[in-house]
C-alpha positions in Angstrom: 5.5 25.9 -7.6 9.0 25.4 -6.6 11.3 22.5 -7.2 10.9 21.2 -3.7 7.2 20.9 -3.9 7.4 19.2 -7.3 9.8 16.8 -6.0 7.4 16.0 -3.1 4.7 15.6 -5.7 6.9 13.3 -7.8 7.4 11.2 -4.6 3.8 10.9 -3.9 3.2 9.9 -7.4 6.0 7.3 -7.4 4.2 5.9 -4.5 1.2 5.6 -6.3 2.8 4.0 -9.4 4.7 1.6 -7.0 1.2 0.7 -5.4 -0.4 0.2 -8.9 2.6 -2.0 -10.4 3.6 -3.9 -7.3 1.0 -3.9 -4.6 -2.3 -4.4 -6.5 -1.0 -7.4 -8.7 0.6 -8.9 -5.4 -2.9 -8.8 -3.9 -4.6 -10.5 -6.7 -2.0 -13.1 -6.8 -2.3 -13.8 -3.1 -5.9 -14.1 -3.4 -5.8 -16.6 -6.2 -3.3 -18.6 -4.3 -5.6 -18.3 -1.2 -8.7 -19.4 -3.3 -6.7 -22.3 -4.8 -5.4 -23.8 -1.5 -8.8 -23.8 0.2 -10.9 -24.5 -2.8 -11.4 -22.4 -6.0 -14.5 -20.4 -4.3 -14.9 -16.8 -5.5 -16.0 -15.7 -2.1 -12.8 -16.8 -0.7 -10.8 -14.9 -3.2 -12.7 -11.9 -2.4 -12.2 -12.5 1.3 -8.4 -12.4 0.8 -8.6 -9.2 -1.2 -10.6 -7.4 1.6 -7.9 -9.0 4.1 -5.3 -7.4 1.8 -7.0 -4.0 1.6 -6.9 -3.8 5.5 -3.3 -4.7 5.5 -2.2 -2.5 2.6 -0.2 -0.3 4.9 1.7 -3.0 6.1 2.2 -4.8 2.7 3.8 -1.7 1.5 6.9 -2.0 3.7 8.8 -4.3 1.6 8.9 -1.8 -1.4 8.3 1.6 -0.1 10.9 1.4 2.8 13.6 0.5 0.2 12.4 3.2 -2.1 12.5 5.9 0.5 16.1 4.5 1.7 17.3 4.6 -2.2 15.9 8.4 -2.3 17.6 9.6 0.7 21.0 7.8 -0.1 20.8 9.7 -3.5 20.2 12.9 -1.4 16.6 13.4 -2.9 15.1 14.2 0.6 11.8 15.7 -1.1 11.2 12.7 -3.0 11.7 10.5 0.1 9.3 12.8 1.8 6.8 12.4 -0.9 7.1 8.8 -0.6 6.9 8.8 3.3 3.7 10.9 2.9 2.0 8.6 0.4 3.0 5.7 2.9 1.5 7.5 5.7 -1.8 8.0 4.1 -2.3 4.6 2.8 -1.3 3.2 6.3 -3.8 5.4 7.9 -6.7 4.8 5.3 -6.2 1.1 5.8 -6.0 1.2 9.8 -9.2 3.3 9.5 -10.9 0.5 7.1 -9.6 -2.2 9.4 -11.3 -0.5 12.8 -14.3 0.5 11.2 -14.9 -3.2 10.1 -13.8 -4.4 13.4 -16.2 -2.0 15.2 -18.9 -3.0 12.9 -18.3 -6.5 14.0 -18.4 -5.7 17.6 -22.1 -3.9 17.4 
């Protein structure tokens, strides 16, 4: 495997790491705040987590776009490409989940 492929894989791995360290804790924090504001019902917090999973592709914008721009500014284009690939896959999966749920509600 050449260095370009390794750098793209590092970018993809960095995207996963950012998602695990920033995205998921923010989801649980938002679910807790949501449940506390509307009454501490476990069902409400689970609903908030489900909504967050549908919007995961959009929620990643505040931390993935700066990471991609920083990688490009440092001329690490393959790392930025790996981050962009991760974001594209995450966004597509969250959009597909949202679409399937929307279609299931329509049936």
